[in-house]
C-alpha positions as CSV (number, residue, x, y, z in Angstrom):
1,X,0.0,0.0,0.0
2,X,1.7,3.2,-1.2
3,X,-0.9,5.9,-0.5
4,X,-0.5,7.7,2.8
5,X,-2.4,10.5,4.6
6,X,-3.6,13.0,3.4
7,X,-4.3,11.1,0.2
8,X,-5.3,7.9,2.0
9,X,-8.4,8.6,4.1
10,X,-10.3,5.4,5.1
11,X,-13.0,7.5,6.7
12,X,-14.3,8.4,3.3
13,X,-16.1,5.1,3.1
14,X,-17.5,5.5,6.6
15,X,-18.9,9.0,6.5
16,X,-22.6,8.2,6.0
17,X,-25.1,5.5,6.7
18,X,-25.8,4.8,3.0
19,X,-22.1,4.6,2.3
20,X,-21.5,2.2,5.2
21,X,-24.4,0.0,4.0
22,X,-23.1,-0.1,0.5
23,X,-19.6,-1.3,1.4
24,X,-20.6,-3.6,4.3
25,X,-18.7,-6.8,4.1
26,X,-20.8,-8.8,6.5
27,X,-24.6,-9.0,5.9
28,X,-26.6,-11.3,8.1
29,X,-29.8,-12.4,6.4
30,X,-33.1,-13.7,7.9
31,X,-32.6,-17.0,6.2
32,X,-29.3,-17.5,8.0
33,X,-31.1,-17.6,11.4
34,X,-32.5,-20.7,13.2
35,X,-34.9,-20.2,16.1
36,X,-34.5,-22.7,19.1
37,X,-37.8,-23.4,20.8
38,X,-38.9,-25.4,23.8
39,X,-42.2,-27.3,23.9
40,X,-43.4,-28.8,27.1
41,X,-45.9,-31.6,27.6
42,X,-48.9,-31.1,29.9
43,X,-49.0,-27.3,30.3
44,X,-52.0,-25.1,29.5
45,X,-50.2,-21.8,29.1
46,X,-46.7,-20.9,27.9
47,X,-44.3,-20.9,30.9
48,X,-41.7,-18.0,31.0
49,X,-38.1,-19.1,31.5
50,X,-36.9,-16.9,34.4
51,X,-33.3,-16.9,33.4
52,X,-34.1,-16.1,29.7
53,X,-36.4,-13.1,29.6
54,X,-38.7,-13.3,26.6
55,X,-38.2,-17.1,26.1
56,X,-41.0,-19.5,27.1
57,X,-41.7,-23.2,27.3
58,X,-44.4,-23.5,24.7
59,X,-47.6,-25.3,24.6
60,X,-48.5,-27.1,21.4
61,X,-50.7,-24.2,20.4
62,X,-48.2,-21.4,21.3
63,X,-45.6,-23.3,19.4
64,X,-47.7,-23.2,16.3
65,X,-48.0,-19.4,16.6
66,X,-44.2,-19.0,17.2
67,X,-43.5,-21.2,14.1
68,X,-45.8,-19.1,12.0
69,X,-44.3,-15.9,13.2
70,X,-40.8,-17.1,12.5
71,X,-41.8,-18.2,9.0
72,X,-43.5,-14.9,8.3
73,X,-40.3,-13.0,9.4
74,X,-38.2,-15.1,7.0
75,X,-36.3,-17.1,9.6
76,X,-34.5,-20.0,7.9
77,X,-35.3,-22.8,10.4
78,X,-36.7,-23.7,13.8
79,X,-35.1,-26.2,16.2
80,X,-37.3,-28.1,18.5
81,X,-36.4,-29.2,22.1
82,X,-39.0,-31.2,24.0
83,X,-39.8,-31.5,27.7
84,X,-41.8,-34.6,28.4
85,X,-44.2,-35.0,31.3
86,X,-42.5,-38.3,32.3
87,X,-38.7,-39.0,32.2
88,X,-36.9,-42.3,32.8
89,X,-33.4,-43.7,32.7
90,X,-33.5,-44.5,29.0
91,X,-35.3,-41.4,27.8
92,X,-38.3,-43.3,26.4
93,X,-40.1,-40.2,25.2
94,X,-37.3,-39.4,22.8
95,X,-38.5,-42.0,20.3
96,X,-42.1,-42.4,21.4
97,X,-44.4,-41.7,18.4
98,X,-46.6,-39.9,20.8
99,X,-43.7,-38.1,22.6
100,X,-43.9,-34.3,22.8
101,X,-41.5,-33.5,20.0
102,X,-43.0,-36.0,17.6
103,X,-46.5,-34.6,18.4
104,X,-45.2,-31.1,18.0
105,X,-43.6,-32.0,14.7
106,X,-46.9,-33.3,13.3
107,X,-48.5,-30.0,14.5
108,X,-46.2,-27.7,12.6
109,X,-44.2,-29.5,9.9
110,X,-47.0,-29.6,7.4
111,X,-48.1,-26.0,8.2
112,X,-44.8,-24.2,8.0
113,X,-42.4,-26.7,6.4
114,X,-42.5,-25.0,3.0
115,X,-41.6,-21.7,4.6
116,X,-38.8,-22.8,6.9
117,X,-36.8,-25.9,7.8
118,X,-38.3,-27.8,10.8
119,X,-35.4,-29.3,12.7
120,X,-35.0,-31.4,15.9
121,X,-32.4,-31.8,18.6
122,X,-31.5,-35.5,18.7
123,X,-30.3,-36.2,22.2
124,X,-31.5,-37.7,25.5
125,X,-30.8,-35.2,28.2
126,X,-34.3,-33.6,28.0
127,X,-35.8,-37.1,28.4
128,X,-33.7,-38.8,31.0
129,X,-34.5,-38.6,34.7
130,X,-30.7,-38.3,35.4
131,X,-30.2,-35.5,33.0
132,X,-27.3,-36.9,31.1
133,X,-27.1,-37.2,27.3
134,X,-27.1,-41.0,27.2
135,X,-27.7,-44.3,28.9
136,X,-25.7,-45.0,32.1
137,X,-23.6,-47.9,33.1
138,X,-23.9,-49.5,36.6
139,X,-21.1,-47.2,37.7
140,X,-22.8,-44.0,36.5
141,X,-20.8,-43.4,33.3
142,X,-22.5,-42.6,30.0
143,X,-22.4,-45.8,27.9
144,X,-21.4,-44.4,24.5
145,X,-22.3,-47.4,22.3
146,X,-25.6,-48.2,23.9
147,X,-26.6,-44.6,23.6
148,X,-26.0,-44.7,19.8
149,X,-28.9,-47.1,19.5
150,X,-31.2,-44.6,21.3
151,X,-30.1,-41.7,19.2
152,X,-30.7,-43.7,16.0
153,X,-34.2,-44.6,17.2
154,X,-35.0,-41.0,18.2
155,X,-33.8,-39.7,14.8
156,X,-36.0,-42.2,12.9
157,X,-39.0,-41.2,15.1
158,X,-38.4,-37.5,14.4
159,X,-38.1,-38.1,10.7
160,X,-41.3,-40.1,10.6
161,X,-43.1,-37.3,12.5
162,X,-42.0,-34.7,9.9
163,X,-38.5,-33.4,10.9
164,X,-36.7,-32.1,7.9
165,X,-33.3,-32.1,9.5
166,X,-32.0,-33.8,12.6
167,X,-29.2,-32.5,14.8
168,X,-27.4,-34.8,17.2
169,X,-26.0,-32.8,20.1
170,X,-24.8,-35.5,22.6
171,X,-21.1,-35.6,21.5
172,X,-21.1,-39.4,21.5
173,X,-18.4,-41.0,19.4
174,X,-20.0,-42.5,16.2
175,X,-23.4,-40.7,16.6
176,X,-23.6,-39.4,13.1
177,X,-22.8,-42.8,11.5
178,X,-25.4,-44.5,13.7
179,X,-28.1,-42.0,12.8
180,X,-27.2,-42.0,9.1
181,X,-27.4,-45.7,8.9
182,X,-30.8,-45.8,10.8
183,X,-32.3,-43.0,8.7
184,X,-31.2,-44.7,5.4
185,X,-32.4,-48.1,6.5
186,X,-35.9,-46.7,7.4
187,X,-36.5,-44.8,4.2
188,X,-35.2,-41.4,5.2
189,X,-32.1,-41.1,3.1
190,X,-33.2,-37.6,2.1
191,X,-33.1,-36.3,5.7
192,X,-29.9,-34.3,6.4
193,X,-27.9,-34.3,9.6
194,X,-26.5,-31.2,11.2
195,X,-23.9,-32.4,13.7
196,X,-23.0,-30.6,16.9
197,X,-19.4,-31.4,16.0
198,X,-17.5,-29.0,18.3
199,X,-19.7,-28.7,21.4
200,X,-17.9,-27.5,24.5
201,X,-18.5,-28.2,28.2
202,X,-19.4,-24.6,28.7
203,X,-20.7,-22.5,31.6
204,X,-22.8,-20.6,29.1
205,X,-25.5,-23.4,29.0
206,X,-27.0,-22.6,32.5
207,X,-30.2,-20.9,31.4
208,X,-30.8,-23.6,28.7
209,X,-30.9,-26.2,31.4
210,X,-33.6,-24.2,33.1
211,X,-35.6,-24.0,29.9
212,X,-35.2,-27.7,28.9
213,X,-35.2,-29.0,32.5
214,X,-32.2,-31.1,31.8
215,X,-29.5,-30.2,34.3
216,X,-27.6,-33.4,35.3
217,X,-28.7,-34.9,38.6
218,X,-25.0,-35.7,39.3
219,X,-21.6,-34.9,37.9
220,X,-21.3,-33.0,34.7
221,X,-20.9,-33.5,30.9
222,X,-17.1,-32.9,30.8
223,X,-16.4,-36.5,30.0
224,X,-18.2,-36.3,26.6
225,X,-18.4,-32.6,25.6
226,X,-15.1,-30.9,24.6
227,X,-12.8,-29.2,27.1
228,X,-12.7,-25.4,26.6
229,X,-9.0,-25.6,27.3
230,X,-8.4,-28.7,25.1
231,X,-6.2,-28.7,22.0
232,X,-7.7,-26.9,19.0
233,X,-6.9,-29.9,16.9
234,X,-9.5,-31.9,18.9
235,X,-12.4,-29.7,17.5
236,X,-11.1,-30.1,13.9
237,X,-10.8,-33.9,14.4
238,X,-14.4,-34.1,15.6
239,X,-15.5,-32.2,12.6
240,X,-13.6,-34.4,10.2
241,X,-15.0,-37.5,11.9
242,X,-18.5,-36.3,11.6
243,X,-18.1,-35.5,7.9
244,X,-16.6,-38.9,7.3
245,X,-19.7,-40.4,9.0
246,X,-22.1,-38.5,6.8
247,X,-22.8,-35.2,8.3
248,X,-24.3,-32.7,5.9
249,X,-23.6,-29.6,8.1
250,X,-21.5,-29.0,11.2
251,X,-21.9,-26.8,14.3
252,X,-19.8,-25.0,16.8
253,X,-21.3,-24.4,20.2
254,X,-21.2,-21.9,22.0
255,X,-20.6,-19.1,19.5
256,X,-19.0,-15.9,20.8
257,X,-16.4,-17.5,23.1
258,X,-15.3,-19.9,20.3
259,X,-15.1,-17.6,17.3
260,X,-11.5,-18.8,16.7
261,X,-12.7,-22.4,16.5
262,X,-15.6,-21.3,14.2
263,X,-13.2,-19.6,11.9
264,X,-10.9,-22.6,11.7
265,X,-13.8,-25.0,11.0
266,X,-15.0,-22.7,8.2
267,X,-11.6,-22.8,6.6
268,X,-11.6,-26.6,6.9
269,X,-14.9,-27.7,5.4
270,X,-17.0,-27.2,2.3
271,X,-20.4,-27.9,4.0
272,X,-22.6,-25.3,5.8
273,X,-21.2,-24.3,9.2
274,X,-23.6,-23.4,12.0
275,X,-22.9,-21.6,15.3
276,X,-25.2,-21.6,18.4
277,X,-25.6,-18.3,20.2
278,X,-26.4,-20.1,23.4
279,X,-28.6,-19.3,26.4
280,X,-25.9,-17.7,28.5
281,X,-25.0,-15.3,25.7
282,X,-28.7,-14.4,25.4
283,X,-29.3,-14.0,29.1
284,X,-26.2,-11.8,29.7
285,X,-27.3,-9.3,27.0
286,X,-30.9,-9.2,28.2
287,X,-29.8,-8.8,31.9
288,X,-27.4,-6.0,31.0
289,X,-30.0,-4.3,28.8
290,X,-32.6,-4.5,31.5
291,X,-30.3,-2.6,33.8
292,X,-29.7,0.1,31.2
293,X,-26.0,-0.8,30.9
294,X,-25.9,-1.5,27.2
295,X,-27.8,-0.7,23.9
296,X,-29.7,-4.0,23.5
297,X,-30.5,-3.8,19.8
298,X,-27.0,-2.7,18.9
299,X,-25.3,-5.4,20.9
300,X,-27.5,-8.1,19.5
301,X,-26.7,-7.0,15.9
302,X,-23.0,-6.7,16.7
303,X,-22.9,-10.2,18.1
304,X,-24.6,-11.7,15.0
305,X,-22.3,-9.8,12.7
306,X,-19.3,-11.2,14.7
307,X,-20.5,-14.8,14.4
308,X,-21.2,-14.3,10.7
309,X,-17.9,-12.7,10.1
310,X,-16.0,-15.5,11.8
311,X,-17.5,-18.0,9.3
312,X,-21.0,-19.1,10.3
313,X,-23.4,-19.7,7.5
314,X,-26.2,-20.4,10.0
315,X,-26.8,-19.0,13.4
316,X,-29.0,-20.5,16.1
317,X,-30.2,-17.6,18.2
318,X,-33.2,-17.0,20.5
319,X,-33.5,-13.6,18.8
320,X,-34.0,-15.1,15.4
321,X,-37.6,-13.9,14.8
322,X,-36.9,-10.4,16.2
323,X,-33.7,-10.0,14.2
324,X,-35.2,-11.4,11.0
325,X,-37.8,-8.7,11.1
326,X,-35.1,-6.1,11.7
327,X,-33.0,-7.4,8.9
328,X,-35.9,-7.4,6.5
């Protein structure tokens, strides 16, 4: 670069709003956004989540409304998390044809499926009475291989109920291959898998566990989710393994604290990359805004731009519908 001040004046391209919009290099779009939603069995009215202002546990009826609103705003997809009335050690509701997620899928998939992608979390923590993401051994450890059978069954049940994409989030070794084989064997070869490939054992998940009622009854998930201080190569290895097993898209979770990982994953792969702006990220912004400490709308937009700039093609965010309206 040869030009120097006063000839070189970078501010020329920043002087006005129209000028900044014209040269903007990062442009989030409504279709980039995926709305995570919680649907709870056996409630008559939506239940507010105290640690996530503005987020509720939906009834089947209020979920229909939320799905329609998201579709009308241009949101790209909706991700369902279910909270059953009864939980047990094997997470039986996860693959029950009459389980809450399967019922909710039948409610909304036909209504809004042409307008957005109806997706499902494929895990067991919302369904088990112990709160872990898989079946347990007699000593209380998560049994990786036995859990794969449950994930496969859940994915098939979700696809049969109308899921247009499944998203295994349990971080079990071999989960994508098990789900892909089960979907293909049951006539669902067209259903894509978005793998939670780099999911960290993060403190940012606290409010989600209130919303999904899935906090572990003992221990934690550090033995199967990734260590925040672990080697960077571990995340990339997980991504490669998931792609080799048949993943159609990959995810990094959480988003803002792992933008470096997100960027490296984007450089590595040629499939869509998603990032999950998780409950703790949401709750911190809402709490600070409620106290008047930050400009809420500005911070939300800035965070989405950062995630997009780091390499995310898709962003799961609890602000999806609100931001889709603003972006439109």
